[in-house]
C-alpha positions as CSV (number, residue, x, y, z in Angstrom):
1,M,22.0,29.0,-2.6
2,Q,18.2,28.4,-2.8
3,D,16.0,30.7,-4.7
4,H,12.9,31.8,-2.7
5,R,10.8,31.6,-5.9
6,T,11.6,28.0,-6.5
7,E,11.2,27.2,-2.8
8,T,7.7,28.7,-2.8
9,A,6.7,26.7,-5.9
10,Y,8.3,23.5,-4.4
11,W,6.2,23.9,-1.2
12,A,3.0,24.6,-3.0
13,L,3.4,21.5,-5.1
14,R,4.6,19.4,-2.2
15,I,1.6,20.3,0.0
16,T,-0.8,19.7,-3.0
17,F,0.7,16.4,-3.9
18,G,0.9,15.4,-0.3
19,V,-2.6,16.2,0.8
20,V,-4.7,15.6,-2.3
21,P,-3.6,12.0,-2.9
22,I,-4.2,11.2,0.8
23,V,-7.7,12.6,0.7
24,A,-8.5,10.9,-2.6
25,G,-6.9,7.7,-1.4
26,L,-9.0,7.7,1.8
27,D,-12.1,8.4,-0.1
28,K,-11.6,5.2,-2.1
29,F,-12.8,3.4,1.1
30,T,-15.8,5.6,1.7
31,N,-16.9,7.0,-1.8
32,L,-18.0,10.2,-0.1
33,L,-16.6,12.4,-2.9
34,T,-17.7,10.2,-5.8
35,D,-18.2,6.6,-6.9
36,W,-14.6,5.9,-8.0
37,T,-15.4,2.7,-9.8
38,A,-17.3,4.8,-12.4
39,Y,-14.0,6.1,-13.6
40,L,-12.6,2.6,-14.2
41,S,-12.5,1.7,-17.9
42,P,-14.7,-1.4,-18.7
43,L,-11.6,-2.8,-20.4
44,A,-9.6,-2.5,-17.2
45,A,-12.5,-3.9,-15.2
46,R,-12.6,-7.0,-17.4
47,V,-8.8,-7.8,-17.1
48,L,-8.5,-7.1,-13.4
49,P,-8.0,-10.2,-11.2
50,V,-10.1,-8.4,-8.5
51,S,-13.4,-6.6,-8.4
52,P,-13.5,-2.9,-9.3
53,H,-14.2,-2.0,-5.7
54,A,-11.2,-4.0,-4.4
55,F,-9.0,-2.5,-7.1
56,M,-10.1,1.0,-6.1
57,M,-9.2,0.2,-2.5
58,L,-5.7,-0.9,-3.7
59,V,-5.5,2.4,-5.6
60,G,-6.4,4.2,-2.4
61,I,-3.5,2.6,-0.6
62,V,-1.1,3.6,-3.3
63,E,-2.4,7.1,-3.3
64,I,-2.0,7.4,0.5
65,V,1.5,6.1,0.4
66,V,2.4,8.5,-2.4
67,G,0.9,11.4,-0.5
68,L,2.7,10.4,2.7
69,G,6.0,10.0,0.8
70,V,5.7,13.5,-0.6
71,L,4.8,15.1,2.7
72,A,7.7,13.2,4.4
73,G,10.2,14.9,2.2
74,Y,10.7,12.3,-0.5
75,A,9.1,14.2,-3.4
76,R,12.3,13.6,-5.4
77,V,11.0,9.9,-5.7
78,F,7.3,10.1,-5.1
79,G,6.9,13.1,-7.4
80,W,7.9,10.8,-10.3
81,I,5.5,8.1,-9.0
82,A,2.7,10.6,-8.8
83,A,3.4,11.8,-12.4
84,A,3.4,8.3,-13.8
85,W,0.3,7.3,-11.7
86,L,-1.6,10.3,-13.1
87,L,-0.7,9.5,-16.7
88,C,-1.9,6.0,-16.1
89,I,-5.2,7.3,-14.8
90,A,-5.5,9.6,-17.8
91,L,-4.9,6.7,-20.1
92,D,-7.6,4.7,-18.3
93,L,-10.0,7.5,-18.6
94,L,-9.3,7.9,-22.3
95,T,-10.2,4.2,-22.9
96,T,-13.7,4.9,-21.3
97,G,-14.5,7.4,-24.0
98,R,-16.0,9.5,-21.2
99,F,-14.5,11.8,-18.6
100,L,-12.1,13.3,-21.2
101,D,-12.1,16.6,-19.2
102,V,-10.9,14.7,-16.2
103,A,-8.2,12.9,-18.3
104,A,-7.0,16.3,-19.5
105,R,-6.9,17.6,-15.9
106,D,-4.9,14.5,-14.8
107,V,-2.3,15.1,-17.6
108,A,-1.9,18.7,-16.3
109,L,-1.5,17.3,-12.8
110,A,1.1,14.8,-14.1
111,V,3.1,17.7,-15.5
112,S,2.8,19.5,-12.1
113,A,4.0,16.3,-10.4
114,F,6.9,16.2,-12.9
115,A,7.8,19.8,-11.9
116,L,7.7,18.8,-8.2
117,A,10.0,15.9,-8.9
118,R,12.4,18.2,-10.7
119,L,12.4,20.8,-8.0
120,A,12.6,18.4,-5.1
121,P,16.4,17.5,-5.3
122,L,17.3,21.1,-5.0
123,H,15.2,21.7,-1.9
124,E,15.4,18.3,-0.3
125,A,19.2,18.2,-0.6
126,A,19.4,21.5,1.1
127,A,17.2,20.3,3.9
128,D,19.3,17.1,4.2
129,R,22.5,19.2,4.4
130,A,20.9,21.4,7.1
131,R,19.9,18.4,9.2
132,A,23.4,16.8,8.8
133,A,25.1,20.1,9.9
134,A,22.8,20.5,13.0
135,P,24.4,17.8,15.2
136,A,27.9,18.9,14.1
137,R,27.1,22.4,15.4
138,A,25.7,21.1,18.6
139,H,29.0,19.3,19.4
140,A,31.2,22.2,18.5
């Protein structure tokens, strides 16, 4: 039996980690919200095999895929990816020596993505069971 309180938390996190990465990912192509390359560590920029702009476009694609995966009901997988991704971003920001407030926020977001990944099996398994039972009932 599902607990309504955990279901509410799951959906709040699922919508957040679905929509926000998609918006941020799309913005990597337009830079309307910010100049994303400014957040890239000079150390990372030196070792990348592509330009910082090209790297940010790749980051955007990953973020869009993660957001779509979460929205599609696979938070049990993509929640973990989001958590790891956010920790990597925080580490990158720490190496800049700037944006420490953003790094702290991203660690908090990583913990939230972890919570989503832990809640997801409970709620996504229940949804899978309901979908599987629906055709059986239709034929009964």
